[in-house]
C-alpha positions in Angstrom: 52.5 232.4 -52.3 54.4 229.8 -54.3 53.9 230.1 -58.1 55.0 227.8 -60.9 54.2 228.1 -64.6 54.1 225.0 -66.8 53.5 225.2 -70.6 50.2 223.7 -71.6 51.3 221.0 -74.0 50.3 217.2 -73.9 53.6 216.1 -72.5 53.2 218.4 -69.4 49.6 217.6 -68.8 50.2 215.3 -65.8 52.2 217.8 -63.9 49.4 220.1 -63.0 47.1 217.1 -62.5 49.4 215.7 -59.9 50.0 219.1 -58.3 46.2 219.6 -58.0 45.8 216.5 -56.0 47.1 218.5 -52.9 44.0 220.4 -51.7 46.0 223.5 -51.0 47.2 223.7 -54.6 45.3 225.7 -57.2 45.8 225.2 -60.9 44.5 227.6 -63.5 45.0 228.3 -67.1 46.8 231.7 -68.0 47.3 232.0 -71.7 49.3 229.0 -73.0 50.4 228.1 -69.4 49.1 226.3 -66.3 49.7 228.5 -63.3 50.2 226.3 -60.2 50.0 228.2 -56.9 50.3 227.1 -53.2 50.3 229.1 -50.0 53.3 227.0 -48.9 55.8 224.7 -50.4 54.8 223.1 -53.8 56.0 219.5 -54.3 55.3 217.4 -57.4 56.5 213.8 -57.4 58.0 212.8 -60.8 57.0 209.3 -60.8 53.4 210.2 -60.0 53.4 212.3 -63.2 54.7 209.6 -65.3 57.0 212.1 -67.1 60.2 210.9 -68.7 63.3 212.7 -67.7 63.7 214.9 -70.7 60.2 216.2 -70.3 60.5 216.5 -66.5 63.6 218.6 -66.6 62.2 221.0 -69.4 58.8 221.4 -67.9 59.3 224.6 -65.8 58.3 227.7 -67.9 58.6 230.2 -65.1 58.3 231.1 -61.5 56.8 234.1 -59.7 58.3 235.1 -56.3 59.5 231.6 -55.9 62.6 229.6 -56.2 63.3 225.9 -57.0 64.9 224.1 -54.0 64.8 220.6 -55.6 64.5 219.5 -59.1 65.9 216.0 -59.6 64.8 212.6 -60.8 62.4 212.3 -57.7 60.6 215.6 -57.3 60.2 219.3 -58.1 60.0 221.4 -54.9 59.3 225.1 -55.2 59.2 227.5 -52.3 58.2 231.1 -51.9 61.0 233.6 -51.6 
């Protein structure tokens, strides 16, 4: 299971929204974070989120049994270990 945590602040709000557009992705609140999980690879398109670069590159709060394989101006790709 791929798991990504994003802090629940207004600047990050579109990241879990865009991730949740994939029917395999589940988004839930855990304390002050969004936990975004997927049974496979999780991919979030930066342009679809509308995030500016500074917000985009600081959005990842944590991972659980996962690793980032892409985090650039185009997308954030997280895969299970």
